Structures are given as C-alpha cells and as structure tokens.
C-alpha positions as a Markdown table, in Angstrom:
| # | Residue | x | y | z |
|---|---|---|---|---|
| 1 | Met | -13.3 | -36.5 | 2.0 |
| 2 | Ser | -14.7 | -33.1 | 3.3 |
| 3 | Asp | -13.2 | -30.1 | 2.0 |
| 4 | Pro | -11.1 | -27.9 | 4.3 |
| 5 | Thr | -12.3 | -24.8 | 6.2 |
| 6 | Pro | -11.3 | -21.5 | 5.3 |
| 7 | Ala | -9.7 | -21.5 | 9.0 |
| 8 | Leu | -7.7 | -24.1 | 7.9 |
| 9 | Leu | -6.9 | -22.4 | 4.6 |
| 10 | Leu | -5.4 | -19.1 | 6.7 |
| 11 | Glu | -3.1 | -22.0 | 9.6 |
| 12 | Ile | -1.6 | -23.4 | 6.4 |
| 13 | Lys | -1.1 | -20.3 | 4.9 |
| 14 | Glu | 0.1 | -18.4 | 8.2 |
| 15 | Leu | 1.8 | -22.1 | 9.0 |
| 16 | Ile | 4.4 | -21.4 | 5.6 |
| 17 | Ile | 5.2 | -18.2 | 6.8 |
| 18 | Glu | 6.5 | -19.1 | 10.4 |
| 19 | Ala | 7.9 | -22.1 | 9.2 |
| 20 | Leu | 10.3 | -20.5 | 6.8 |
| 21 | Gly | 10.5 | -17.2 | 8.3 |
| 22 | Leu | 8.6 | -15.0 | 5.1 |
| 23 | Glu | 9.0 | -11.9 | 7.2 |
| 24 | Asp | 8.0 | -10.0 | 4.3 |
| 25 | Ile | 5.0 | -11.4 | 3.1 |
| 26 | Ser | 1.2 | -12.1 | 5.3 |
| 27 | Ala | -0.9 | -14.8 | 4.2 |
| 28 | Gln | -3.4 | -12.4 | 2.4 |
| 29 | Asp | -0.6 | -12.5 | 0.0 |
| 30 | Ile | -0.9 | -15.8 | -0.6 |
| 31 | Gly | -3.1 | -17.8 | -2.7 |
| 32 | Asn | -4.9 | -20.9 | -2.1 |
| 33 | Glu | -4.2 | -21.8 | -6.0 |
| 34 | Gln | -0.9 | -20.4 | -5.6 |
| 35 | Thr | 2.2 | -22.5 | -6.5 |
| 36 | Leu | 4.6 | -22.8 | -4.0 |
| 37 | Phe | 7.2 | -24.3 | -5.9 |
| 38 | Phe | 9.8 | -24.3 | -7.5 |
| 39 | Gly | 10.5 | -21.3 | -9.4 |
| 40 | Glu | 6.6 | -20.6 | -9.8 |
| 41 | Gly | 4.6 | -18.7 | -7.0 |
| 42 | Leu | 6.4 | -17.7 | -4.1 |
| 43 | Gly | 9.6 | -19.8 | -5.8 |
| 44 | Leu | 10.6 | -21.8 | -2.8 |
| 45 | Asp | 13.6 | -24.6 | -3.3 |
| 46 | Ser | 13.8 | -28.4 | -1.9 |
| 47 | Val | 14.9 | -27.1 | 1.4 |
| 48 | Asp | 11.4 | -25.4 | 2.0 |
| 49 | Ala | 9.5 | -28.3 | 1.2 |
| 50 | Leu | 11.1 | -30.1 | 4.2 |
| 51 | Glu | 10.9 | -27.6 | 6.1 |
| 52 | Leu | 7.3 | -26.8 | 5.1 |
| 53 | Gly | 6.6 | -31.0 | 5.2 |
| 54 | Leu | 8.2 | -31.0 | 9.0 |
| 55 | Ala | 6.4 | -27.9 | 9.9 |
| 56 | Ile | 3.0 | -29.4 | 9.0 |
| 57 | Gln | 3.9 | -33.3 | 10.2 |
| 58 | Lys | 4.4 | -31.4 | 13.9 |
| 59 | Arg | 1.2 | -29.0 | 13.8 |
| 60 | Tyr | -1.2 | -31.7 | 12.7 |
| 61 | Gly | 0.2 | -34.5 | 13.8 |
| 62 | Ile | 0.7 | -37.0 | 10.7 |
| 63 | Lys | 2.8 | -38.7 | 9.1 |
| 64 | Ile | 4.0 | -37.9 | 5.0 |
| 65 | Asp | 5.9 | -40.2 | 3.1 |
| 66 | Ala | 8.2 | -38.1 | 1.1 |
| 67 | Asp | 8.8 | -40.9 | -1.0 |
| 68 | Ala | 5.4 | -41.3 | -2.2 |
| 69 | Lys | 4.8 | -40.4 | -5.4 |
| 70 | Asp | 2.3 | -38.1 | -5.2 |
| 71 | Thr | 3.9 | -35.7 | -2.2 |
| 72 | Arg | 5.2 | -33.6 | -4.4 |
| 73 | Asp | 1.3 | -32.9 | -5.9 |
| 74 | His | 0.1 | -32.4 | -2.5 |
| 75 | Phe | 2.7 | -29.5 | -1.7 |
| 76 | Ser | 2.0 | -27.7 | -4.6 |
| 77 | Asn | -0.8 | -25.2 | -3.1 |
| 78 | Val | -2.2 | -24.0 | 0.1 |
| 79 | Ala | -5.2 | -25.7 | -1.5 |
| 80 | Ser | -4.2 | -29.3 | -2.2 |
| 81 | Leu | -1.9 | -29.0 | 0.9 |
| 82 | Ala | -5.0 | -28.0 | 2.9 |
| 83 | Ala | -6.8 | -31.2 | 1.1 |
| 84 | Phe | -4.2 | -33.4 | 2.3 |
| 85 | Val | -3.7 | -32.3 | 5.9 |
| 86 | Thr | -8.0 | -32.9 | 6.4 |
| 87 | Ala | -7.9 | -36.1 | 4.5 |
| 88 | Lys | -4.9 | -37.7 | 7.0 |
| 89 | Gln | -6.5 | -36.8 | 10.0 |
| 90 | Ala | -10.0 | -38.0 | 9.1 |
| 91 | Glu | -7.5 | -42.1 | 8.7 |
C-alpha cells in the first residue's frame, strides 16, 4: 500500500471542513495526526463521523462498512483516513 499524497491529505482536510460546516478553521489548522473525534483534537461526534463517512463515500466512490471493527481506527485522524481512502481506491 502506498502512502497518501500531500494533495490527498489536504483534500481530506478540506472535505472535513466542507462536509461538517467548520467555518472557523482552515485546513492548516488540522494536523495530519490530530485526533478528529470523541472529545480530543477537533472533538467531532458520532453524527459528524456519519456525515464525514457519507461525504468520503460520495467524493471517492468507495464503500465504508460502518460495522467493520477497524472503521473507527480509519477515522481517528487525517493520515489514517487518507491511508484508508488510498487503500480502498487500490482495490
């Protein structure tokens, strides 16, 4: 599996901001390893996770199995989300 490109990392940050209506932050404010959900980092919640998952499926044409045990790990930060998208696109 190849590493996600800097362009993909930036694109995912912009998608997070757009899909979740985070008007008060920019892509530069989100670190690649910064925790996205559940009290830490950006502090996004489960509704945000659902909305982001739908936006990623639509943007990248990939299927996300919400019941898979590793799905939450894929959504832990931008870097893991980008790696997940890269892997799914390579399938």
